[in-house]
C-alpha positions as CSV (number, residue, x, y, z in Angstrom):
1,M,-39.2,-19.3,-9.7
2,T,-37.4,-22.2,-11.5
3,N,-36.6,-24.2,-8.5
4,S,-38.2,-24.5,-5.1
5,L,-34.8,-24.5,-3.2
6,V,-34.3,-21.4,-1.1
7,Y,-30.9,-20.3,0.1
8,P,-30.9,-18.1,3.2
9,D,-28.1,-15.8,4.1
10,S,-26.6,-16.5,7.5
11,N,-28.4,-13.5,9.0
12,V,-31.7,-15.2,8.4
13,L,-30.5,-18.2,10.4
14,V,-29.2,-16.0,13.2
15,Y,-32.5,-14.2,13.6
16,A,-34.4,-17.6,13.5
17,F,-32.2,-19.2,16.2
18,C,-31.3,-16.3,18.6
19,E,-33.4,-13.8,20.4
20,Q,-32.1,-10.3,19.9
21,P,-33.4,-7.2,21.5
22,N,-35.1,-4.7,19.1
23,A,-35.3,-7.3,16.3
24,E,-38.7,-8.9,16.9
25,H,-40.0,-8.4,13.4
26,K,-36.8,-9.9,11.8
27,Q,-37.0,-12.8,14.3
28,K,-40.6,-13.6,13.6
29,T,-40.0,-13.4,9.8
30,S,-36.9,-15.6,10.1
31,V,-38.6,-18.2,12.3
32,M,-41.5,-18.4,9.9
33,L,-39.3,-18.7,6.8
34,I,-36.9,-21.3,8.3
35,T,-39.8,-23.3,9.7
36,D,-41.6,-23.4,6.3
37,L,-38.3,-24.4,4.5
38,L,-37.6,-27.2,7.0
39,K,-41.2,-28.5,6.6
40,S,-41.0,-28.4,2.8
41,G,-37.5,-29.7,2.6
42,N,-36.6,-26.7,0.3
43,L,-33.8,-25.4,2.6
44,C,-30.4,-25.1,0.9
45,L,-27.3,-24.2,2.9
46,S,-23.6,-24.0,2.2
47,N,-20.7,-24.8,4.5
48,L,-19.9,-21.1,4.4
49,T,-23.3,-20.2,5.8
50,I,-22.9,-22.7,8.6
51,C,-19.4,-21.2,9.4
52,E,-20.8,-17.6,9.4
53,F,-23.8,-18.7,11.5
54,S,-21.7,-20.5,14.2
55,Y,-19.3,-17.5,14.3
56,I,-22.1,-15.0,14.9
57,L,-23.8,-17.2,17.5
58,K,-20.5,-17.4,19.4
59,R,-20.1,-13.6,19.2
60,L,-23.7,-13.4,20.6
61,N,-22.4,-15.5,23.6
62,E,-24.6,-18.5,22.7
63,S,-23.6,-21.7,24.4
64,N,-21.5,-24.3,22.6
65,D,-24.3,-26.8,23.1
66,K,-26.8,-24.5,21.4
67,I,-24.5,-23.9,18.5
68,R,-23.7,-27.6,18.1
69,D,-27.4,-28.6,18.4
70,S,-28.4,-25.9,15.8
71,I,-25.7,-27.0,13.4
72,N,-26.7,-30.7,13.8
73,M,-30.3,-29.7,13.0
74,L,-29.3,-27.8,9.9
75,E,-26.6,-30.2,8.6
76,P,-28.9,-32.3,6.4
77,Y,-29.6,-29.2,4.4
78,V,-26.0,-28.4,3.6
79,M,-25.4,-29.1,-0.1
80,N,-22.3,-29.2,-2.2
81,P,-22.3,-28.0,-5.8
82,N,-21.4,-30.6,-8.3
83,K,-19.2,-28.2,-10.2
84,N,-16.6,-25.6,-9.5
85,I,-18.2,-22.3,-8.6
86,T,-15.0,-20.3,-8.6
87,Q,-15.4,-19.1,-12.2
88,R,-18.9,-17.8,-11.5
89,L,-17.8,-16.2,-8.2
90,N,-15.0,-14.4,-10.1
91,E,-17.5,-13.2,-12.7
92,I,-19.8,-11.8,-10.1
93,M,-17.0,-10.0,-8.2
94,N,-15.6,-8.6,-11.5
95,T,-18.9,-7.5,-12.9
96,I,-19.6,-5.0,-10.2
97,S,-16.2,-4.7,-8.5
98,Y,-17.7,-6.2,-5.4
99,Y,-14.5,-7.6,-3.8
100,K,-15.3,-6.1,-0.4
101,N,-18.4,-8.2,-0.3
102,S,-16.9,-11.4,-1.6
103,F,-18.8,-13.6,0.9
104,D,-22.1,-12.2,-0.5
105,C,-20.8,-13.0,-4.0
106,Y,-20.0,-16.5,-2.9
107,H,-23.5,-17.0,-1.5
108,L,-25.0,-15.9,-4.8
109,A,-22.6,-18.1,-6.9
110,F,-23.4,-21.0,-4.6
111,A,-27.2,-20.5,-4.9
112,E,-26.9,-20.2,-8.7
113,T,-24.8,-23.3,-9.0
114,L,-27.4,-25.3,-7.2
115,N,-30.2,-23.7,-9.3
116,C,-32.0,-22.3,-6.2
117,G,-35.1,-20.3,-7.0
118,E,-34.5,-17.7,-4.3
119,L,-31.9,-16.2,-2.0
120,I,-33.2,-14.6,1.1
121,T,-31.5,-12.1,3.4
122,F,-31.8,-9.0,5.6
123,D,-28.5,-7.6,4.1
124,K,-29.1,-4.6,2.0
125,D,-25.7,-5.1,0.3
126,F,-27.4,-7.8,-1.8
127,K,-29.3,-5.1,-3.6
128,L,-26.4,-4.5,-6.0
129,L,-26.4,-8.3,-6.9
130,K,-30.0,-8.3,-8.0
131,S,-29.1,-6.9,-11.4
132,I,-26.6,-9.6,-12.3
133,S,-28.5,-12.7,-11.4
134,E,-31.6,-14.5,-12.5
135,I,-32.2,-15.8,-9.0
136,E,-34.8,-14.0,-7.1
137,I,-33.0,-12.1,-4.3
138,T,-35.4,-11.2,-1.5
139,I,-34.2,-8.6,1.0
140,F,-36.5,-8.3,4.1
């Protein structure tokens, strides 16, 4: 791994912050991962991840207070790339015609732009992206 920054997909955050029936393993894994990343300071988030996270929490009927408090806790780890990622995003989508998964492509382009060492997710759709990136993509 070239960099210790780790970029979690929004589903990892959702499992870490919300109890969900029949998802105990994903929740335990996510809580452990996010706790470790917070302690080490290696958590890397994008504004898109925060938007997806808050949208899903609201769909799960979490309170506005819980959503606000969660975002406030995560806000210091939101990073902005110092260069335009649109070109890389377009390359990723074009390489594998993955337009229907453009958010996943954005997450990968963002992580690459910030030289993250790993992208973590529960989303199996990222499997196709593994072959076109040097970033380690871990699917739990």
